[in-house]
C-alpha positions in Angstrom: -0.1 -0.1 -0.1 1.3 3.2 -0.9 2.1 6.1 1.8 -1.3 7.7 1.9 0.5 11.2 3.7 1.6 12.1 0.3 0.0 14.9 -1.6 -1.1 13.9 -4.6 1.3 14.4 -7.9 1.0 16.0 -11.2 3.1 13.9 -13.5 4.3 15.3 -16.7 6.8 15.0 -19.5 9.6 17.7 -20.3 9.3 19.5 -23.5 12.5 19.1 -25.7 13.4 20.2 -29.1 14.7 17.2 -30.7 16.1 15.8 -34.0 16.0 17.3 -37.8 13.3 19.9 -38.0 12.9 20.6 -34.3 10.3 17.5 -33.1 9.1 18.3 -30.0 8.4 15.6 -26.9 4.7 15.9 -25.7 3.9 16.7 -22.1 2.3 13.8 -20.2 -0.3 15.0 -17.8 -1.7 12.5 -15.3 -2.9 12.3 -11.9 -2.3 9.7 -9.1 -4.8 9.6 -6.5 -3.2 8.6 -3.0 -6.5 8.1 -1.4 -7.4 4.7 -3.5 -7.1 2.0 -1.3 -6.2 -0.3 -4.2 -3.5 0.4 -6.7 -3.3 -1.1 -10.2 -0.8 -3.5 -11.4 2.5 -1.4 -12.0 4.7 -1.2 -15.1 8.3 -0.7 -14.4 11.6 -0.3 -16.4 15.0 0.0 -15.0 17.4 2.6 -14.5 20.2 2.5 -17.2 24.1 3.3 -17.3 24.7 4.0 -20.8 25.5 7.0 -23.5 23.0 9.3 -24.5 23.6 11.5 -27.8 21.5 14.4 -28.8 21.4 15.4 -32.4 19.7 15.1 -35.6 20.1 13.2 -39.1 19.9 14.3 -42.5 18.9 12.4 -45.7 21.7 13.3 -48.2 23.9 12.1 -51.1 27.8 11.5 -51.4 28.8 13.5 -54.6 31.6 15.2 -56.1 29.4 18.7 -56.1 28.1 20.9 -59.0 29.1 20.0 -62.6 30.6 22.9 -64.5 30.4 22.9 -68.4 33.7 23.1 -70.1 33.5 24.7 -73.7 35.6 24.7 -76.7 36.0 26.7 -80.0 33.5 25.5 -82.1 33.6 24.1 -85.8 36.7 21.7 -85.3 35.7 17.9 -85.8 36.4 16.0 -82.9 38.5 13.0 -83.1 38.9 11.8 -79.3 37.1 12.1 -76.3 37.5 11.5 -72.9 34.8 8.9 -70.9 32.5 10.1 -68.1 34.4 9.4 -64.5 37.8 9.9 -66.1 40.2 12.1 -63.9 41.9 14.7 -66.0 45.3 16.5 -64.7 46.6 19.9 -65.9 48.8 19.3 -68.4 46.9 16.2 -70.1 45.3 15.9 -73.2 41.2 16.5 -72.9 40.4 15.7 -76.5 41.4 15.8 -80.3 40.1 17.8 -82.6 41.2 16.7 -86.1 44.2 15.0 -84.6 45.5 17.7 -82.7 45.5 17.7 -78.9 43.3 20.0 -76.5 45.5 20.6 -73.3 43.9 21.1 -69.8 45.7 23.7 -67.8 44.9 25.3 -64.2 44.5 28.7 -64.0 42.1 31.7 -62.8 40.9 33.0 -66.4 39.6 30.9 -69.1 41.0 31.3 -72.8 38.3 32.9 -74.8 40.5 34.4 -77.5 43.5 33.5 -79.7 46.6 34.5 -78.6 49.2 35.2 -80.7 52.6 37.0 -80.7 52.7 40.3 -79.8 48.9 40.1 -78.6 48.7 41.8 -74.6 46.6 41.2 -71.4 45.8 39.6 -68.4 45.2 36.2 -70.5 48.5 36.0 -71.5 49.8 36.3 -68.0 47.7 33.7 -66.9 48.6 31.4 -69.9 52.2 31.5 -68.5 51.3 30.7 -64.8 49.4 28.0 -66.0 52.4 26.5 -67.8 54.8 27.4 -64.7 52.1 25.4 -62.6 53.0 22.1 -64.7 56.7 22.8 -64.6 57.2 24.8 -68.0 59.0 28.1 -67.8 57.1 30.5 -70.0 58.8 33.7 -69.1 57.2 37.0 -67.6 54.9 39.9 -68.8 51.4 40.1 -70.4 52.6 40.1 -73.9 53.0 37.2 -76.0 56.3 36.4 -77.5 58.7 33.7 -78.5 59.5 32.6 -74.6 55.6 32.1 -74.4 55.5 30.3 -77.7 58.4 27.7 -76.7 56.8 27.3 -74.0 53.9 26.0 -75.7 55.8 23.7 -78.2 57.4 22.3 -74.7 53.8 21.4 -73.7 53.1 19.8 -77.0 56.4 17.9 -77.4 56.2 16.7 -73.7 53.0 15.2 -74.3 54.2 13.6 -77.8 52.6 16.1 -80.2 53.8 18.0 -83.0 53.7 21.8 -82.3 50.2 23.4 -82.8 48.7 22.6 -86.4 48.5 26.1 -88.2 44.8 27.0 -89.2 44.2 28.2 -92.5 44.1 31.9 -91.3 47.8 31.3 -89.4 49.0 29.7 -92.8 47.8 32.9 -94.7 49.7 35.1 -92.3 53.0 33.2 -92.4 52.7 33.4 -96.5 52.3 36.8 -96.4 55.0 37.6 -94.2 57.2 35.3 -96.1 56.4 37.4 -99.3 57.1 40.4 -97.7 60.7 39.2 -96.0 61.6 38.2 -99.9 60.2 41.7 -101.2 62.5 43.2 -98.8 65.5 41.3 -99.4 65.3 41.9 -103.1 64.6 45.5 -102.5 67.7 45.5 -100.2 69.9 43.6 -102.8 68.8 46.1 -105.3 69.8 49.0 -103.4 73.5 47.7 -102.7 73.8 47.1 -106.1 73.0 51.0 -107.0 75.2 52.0 -104.2 78.1 49.8 -105.8 77.4 51.1 -109.2 77.4 54.6 -107.9 80.6 53.9 -106.0 82.5 52.7 -109.1 81.5 55.5 -111.2 84.9 57.1 -112.7 85.3 60.2 -115.0 86.5 60.0 -119.0 90.4 59.3 -119.3 90.4 62.7 -121.5 88.6 64.7 -119.1 90.9 63.4 -116.3 94.1 64.2 -118.7 93.0 67.6 -119.8 92.1 68.5 -116.1 95.4 67.7 -115.0 97.4 69.4 -117.9 95.3 72.2 -117.1 96.4 72.1 -113.4 100.0 72.0 -114.0 99.9 74.9 -116.2 98.1 76.8 -114.0 100.7 75.8 -111.0 103.7 76.7 -113.1 102.1 80.3 -113.9 101.4 80.7 -110.5 105.0 79.9 -109.4 106.4 82.4 -111.9 104.1 85.2 -111.1 105.0 84.7 -107.3 108.8 84.9 -108.7 108.2 88.1 -110.8 108.0 86.6 -113.9 104.4 87.2 -115.0 102.5 86.3 -118.2 99.4 86.0 -119.7 98.8 83.6 -122.7 102.5 83.3 -122.9 103.2 86.8 -123.5 105.2 88.7 -120.4 103.6 91.1 -118.5 104.3 93.4 -115.6 103.6 91.5 -112.5 101.3 93.7 -110.9 99.2 92.8 -107.7 96.2 92.0 -110.2 98.1 89.8 -112.3 99.8 88.1 -109.4 96.1 87.6 -107.7 94.7 86.2 -110.9 97.6 83.7 -111.5 96.3 82.3 -108.0 93.0 82.5 -108.8 93.7 80.5 -111.9 95.6 77.6 -110.1 93.1 77.4 -107.4 90.2 76.8 -109.9 92.4 74.2 -111.8 93.1 72.6 -108.6 89.3 72.2 -107.7 88.3 71.1 -110.9 90.8 68.4 -110.8 89.6 67.1 -107.4 86.2 67.2 -108.3 87.3 64.8 -111.2 89.4 62.5 -109.1 87.3 62.8 -105.7 85.1 59.4 -104.9 81.4 59.5 -106.1 78.8 60.9 -104.1 76.9 58.2 -102.9 75.0 59.4 -100.0 71.6 58.9 -101.3 72.4 55.4 -102.3 73.6 54.6 -98.7 70.5 56.2 -97.2 68.6 54.0 -99.7 70.6 50.6 -98.3 70.1 51.5 -94.8 66.4 52.0 -95.2 66.1 48.6 -97.0 68.1 46.7 -94.4 65.5 48.2 -91.7 63.0 47.0 -93.5 64.2 43.4 -94.0 64.8 43.5 -90.2 61.0 44.5 -89.7 60.1 42.0 -92.3 62.1 39.2 -90.8 60.7 39.6 -87.2 57.4 39.5 -88.6 57.9 36.4 -90.6 59.6 34.9 -87.3 56.1 35.9 -85.1 54.4 34.0 -88.0 55.9 30.9 -87.4 55.5 31.2 -83.6 52.6 29.2 -82.1 49.0 30.9 -82.0 46.8 29.5 -79.3 43.2 29.7 -77.8 40.3 27.6 -76.9 40.7 25.1 -79.8 44.1 24.3 -78.3 43.9 24.9 -74.7 40.9 24.6 -72.1 42.0 26.6 -68.7 40.0 25.8 -65.4 40.2 26.6 -61.7 41.4 23.2 -60.5 44.9 21.0 -60.7 42.6 18.3 -61.8 38.9 17.3 -63.0 36.3 14.6 -63.0 34.4 14.1 -66.3 30.8 14.3 -65.2 29.0 14.3 -68.7 30.4 14.4 -72.3 28.5 16.7 -74.5 30.5 16.8 -77.7 30.1 14.1 -80.4 33.1 12.1 -81.6 33.3 12.8 -85.4 31.2 16.1 -85.2 32.1 19.3 -85.2 32.5 21.0 -81.5 29.5 22.8 -80.8 29.9 24.8 -77.8 30.2 22.7 -74.3 32.2 19.8 -74.6 31.7 17.9 -71.4 30.6 19.1 -67.7 33.1 18.4 -65.0 33.4 18.0 -61.3 35.8 18.4 -58.4 37.9 14.8 -57.7 36.7 14.9 -54.0 33.7 13.5 -52.9 32.1 14.6 -49.9 28.5 14.5 -48.5 26.2 16.6 -49.0 22.3 17.8 -47.8 19.7 20.3 -47.7 18.8 22.2 -44.7 16.1 24.1 -43.2 16.5 27.3 -41.3 16.4 25.6 -37.7 18.9 22.8 -38.9 21.1 25.4 -40.3 21.1 27.3 -37.1 22.4 24.4 -35.1 25.4 23.5 -37.1 28.7 25.0 -37.2 32.2 24.5 -39.4 34.3 21.8 -37.7 31.6 19.9 -36.1 31.7 16.2 -36.3 29.4 14.2 -38.4 28.9 10.6 -39.4 28.1 9.4 -42.9 26.1 6.1 -42.7 24.9 3.8 -45.6 21.9 1.6 -45.9 23.8 -1.4 -45.1 25.1 0.0 -41.9 28.6 1.0 -42.8 29.9 4.5 -41.8 32.5 7.1 -42.0 33.5 9.7 -39.8 33.5 13.3 -41.3 33.7 16.8 -40.5 31.2 19.9 -41.7 33.7 22.1 -44.0 30.9 24.3 -45.1 27.5 25.5 -44.4 26.0 27.3 -47.8 23.1 30.1 -47.2 19.9 30.0 -49.3 20.0 32.0 -52.2 17.9 33.4 -55.0 19.1 33.1 -58.8 18.5 37.0 -60.0 17.5 35.8 -63.4 15.0 33.0 -62.9 14.3 33.5 -58.9 14.9 30.0 -58.2 15.4 29.6 -54.8 18.1 27.2 -53.8 18.1 25.9 -50.3 20.8 26.1 -47.7 23.1 23.1 -47.7 26.1 21.2 -45.7 29.0 19.9 -47.1 30.8 17.0 -44.8 34.3 16.4 -45.8 35.8 12.9 -44.7 39.5 12.5 -44.7 39.5 8.7 -45.9 39.0 9.7 -49.8 40.2 6.1 -50.5 37.3 4.6 -48.5 34.8 6.9 -50.1 35.6 6.2 -53.6 34.7 2.5 -52.9 31.2 3.6 -52.4 31.0 6.3 -55.3 28.1 8.9 -55.6 25.3 7.5 -53.5 22.6 8.1 -51.2 23.7 8.4 -47.2 22.5 9.4 -44.0 24.3 12.5 -42.5 24.3 12.3 -38.5 25.1 15.4 -36.5 25.9 15.3 -32.6 25.3 18.3 -30.7 25.7 17.2 -27.2 26.8 13.8 -25.7 26.8 12.2 -22.2 29.2 9.0 -21.8 28.6 6.4 -19.0 25.4 8.3 -17.3 22.2 7.1 -15.5 19.4 7.2 -18.2 15.4 6.6 -17.8 12.7 7.3 -20.0 11.2 10.6 -20.0 7.4 9.2 -19.3 9.0 8.1 -16.0 9.6 11.7 -14.3 7.1 12.9 -11.9 6.5 16.5 -11.1 5.7 17.2 -7.5 3.4 19.9 -6.4 6.7 21.8 -4.9 8.5 21.6 -8.1 11.7 19.8 -9.6 11.5 16.2 -10.6 11.1 13.0 -9.2 10.8 8.8 -10.2 8.4 6.7 -8.4 9.9 3.6 -6.9 7.7 0.3 -7.1 7.1 0.6 -3.3 5.7 3.8 -3.7 8.6 6.1 -2.8 9.5 9.2 -4.9 13.4 9.8 -5.6 14.2 13.5 -6.5 16.3 13.5 -9.3 18.1 16.3 -11.6 17.8 16.3 -15.2 20.8 16.4 -17.7 20.4 15.9 -21.6 17.5 14.8 -23.0 17.3 12.8 -26.6 15.3 10.2 -28.1 12.7 10.2 -25.3 15.4 9.4 -22.7 16.9 11.7 -20.2 19.7 11.9 -18.4 19.4 11.7 -14.4 21.5 12.7 -11.2 20.7 11.2 -7.7 22.7 9.6 -5.2 19.6 7.4 -4.4 19.8 5.6 -7.7 21.7 3.0 -9.2 21.8 0.9 -12.6 19.4 -1.6 -12.6 17.1 0.4 -10.1 13.1 -0.1 -11.0 10.9 3.2 -11.4 7.5 3.5 -12.5 6.5 4.0 -16.2 2.9 4.9 -17.0 
């Protein structure tokens, strides 16, 4: 018989938010009359010593994340394609078009135009850096030059291919540069020939003899005048100052005429023509050399932000021209992911432990790596819910699973080696607090701890593992 001196107690269950979606435990309200003379048969359960975990589960997937489209230059016929699931690293060939390779490189910017000798821009520097990442020295700067062209040639030769095959427009440029160089060389040869001819021009021998004789006669008359023996036309005259000056002038004029006949010819104009022709040849040679450098673009090289990609789906068709998207790709790391409600999002933090569990009971430990906010596409107004990403260090074990459905469990709080009873074993006395009822009718006060899975952690010096308590 229960102790009739105890006042009636209202028995309730504590309300606790548990599990995904904020499930709520119901309050159990009841009334036990201590004035009854008979007591119905009691239901009891044993106090357990165990571990208690509070958390929630999400239905998620194991995958590689969102796929990204990879597009190439349109028009060229595809002659080789990768397989879905294939891993491709930077520096390797993604595909072939008309027998020519299309390389994958890692960089911050995709190639959206052809890069040619002399072209300047950030995309040129990005290409240099992408080649440096795979160990090919490509120089510095934002201008396409011979160093970068040689680096691209090394990329091809390292993969066992000949240098980039020149497209029709590139061949036309090369042919035009060759013609310009040939014409410049011909013009230089002609200018040099004219210079040689001009340098070899000599006066007639008769003119040279006459000038030499006139110079000798003027010299003799000038010297005679200086000695006082003046003559004009061979006839002696008085050596006046005017006569002496005239003899000196005649001698200077004869000397100048003779010097003019015997001086080297003036080839200034021809020399200038040769110098200009040489400059034209140098410019034509530079243009020709540049036309021989590699021209690359989306038809040769595809750049992505990852050092390695996984082919998700192949869009291009073997034997057909490229039409935009070649394939879609993902990162190569498998991870768990699941959508979140607003309440679940608030319960998670990065670095929190998580467990990935499959339907066969196997599981792997992971860590919350990222919590993505819900967002709306400004173009379509489509709403993308919040999501969580769980990374797993043991990628080898994940690879055996591959993309699959998975349950992701998150632990918010845990109590080890503790006394536990069902929540509905709790009794709320009139004076407050919590009790449990023993089969003999006595009530033992308890302090509450963690509540999870309809069970509650209790603290009491009067209870031990295995003790029986009453449950409704």
